[in-house]
TORZAFI-852323 format. One record per residue (C-alpha): residue in one letter; y, z, x. Coordinates in steps of 0.001 Angstrom, whole numbers, plus 500000, padded with zeros to 6 digits. Layout:
AYZX/...
This chain:
X130413543194363597/X129423543205367175/X129628546214369806/X133570547178370543/X133908547382373691/X136630547603376356/X136562547281379804/X139133547844382350/X140222547694385813/X142388551247386590/X142526550244390294/X141903547204392292/X143299548061396113/X142271546294399353/X139318548158399499/X139263550585396307/X138326549652393089/X137849551828389932/X136756549851387019/X136421552076383013/X133723550430380815/X133720551745376605/X131394550308374390/X130774551934370814/X127690549933369271/X127004548276366375/X123379548238366695/X122511544984368305/X123076546407371944/X123880543964374894/X125625543402378357/X129014543337379857/X130155542185383265/X131897545832384444/X132794544312388197/X132906540268388759/X134074540153392344/X134618536827392124/X137682537597390430/X138708540116393536/X140547538199395458/X140448538351399484/X141108540750401725/X144107541057404216/X142808538931406242/X141821536271404163/X137813537428403569/X136365537014399699/X135208539936398499/X131577538710398032/X129868542891396658/X130640546402395594/X129184549469396355/X129049552317393789/X130791555339395636/X131452557535392363/X130494557373389193/X131989559613385936/X129517559080381964/X129446560449379323/X126439558813377189/X126034558968373570/X122838557273372129/X120190558502369071/X116978557838371279/X116876558578374936/X115261554938376145/X118173553678374728/X119969555400377538/X122748552784379551/X121417550976382835/X123832549613385920/X122438546314386961/X122992544298390182/X123369541003389107/X120828538445390572/X118426535663389205/X116295538769387801/X119054541821387728/X118014545244389449/X118327548428387321/X120283550512389730/X120840553508387923/X119788554739383615/X122609557252382017/X122007559389379668/X124381562372378160/X126992562822380680/X127694563399384225/X128686563123387464/X127796560965390456/X128823560477394263/X127479558458396813/X130870558729399146/X128577560310402017/X126664557558402196/X128594554954402131/X127948554235398747/X124946553142396951/X124554549073398385/X123441546053396318/X120233545704396706/X120347541658397076/X117509541188394900/X117289537231394858/X119782534952393522/X122339538078393755/X125569537491393082/X127398540641394261/X128182540885390517/X128054544399388005/X126592544795384875/X126539547453381996/X123868547050379442/X122976548603376378/X119273547619375456/X119226549188372365/X120604550970370399/X121895552994366796/X124612551839365394/X127661554167366470/X125672555299370045/X128899555067372386/X128576554705376681/X132138555373378774/X131817555361382360/X134533555207384938/X133280553365388443/X135429553911391727/X133941551332393845/X134209550077397837/X135107546210398055/X132615544466400931/X133799541610401941/
């Protein structure tokens, strides 16, 4: 049996992207690409989307062990963890223009969510508002 994962795009506009991710674990953990910038298309002027910035985030994480928190990663040669989430809450980075990708070596612009280790039935739900960067 594998994790039960729902990963969907709620809104995809010229400047804004809203994604929703839900994972119910089967005890193995796993990683999911929640934003694939190559699939986002181009701006009205024809420029390709190369990155996203996290503008707002709503989350609910229910894990048996605190060390098993959900992690969000900027995809690169060595992925960079930029948020660790547990319990529930809301982050708003809109006053600073969104949380920017650190652009580590080999950056792809994609964003991943990972449950590194979990117990059967642990779950995580995140809804993100992203700003597209062209």
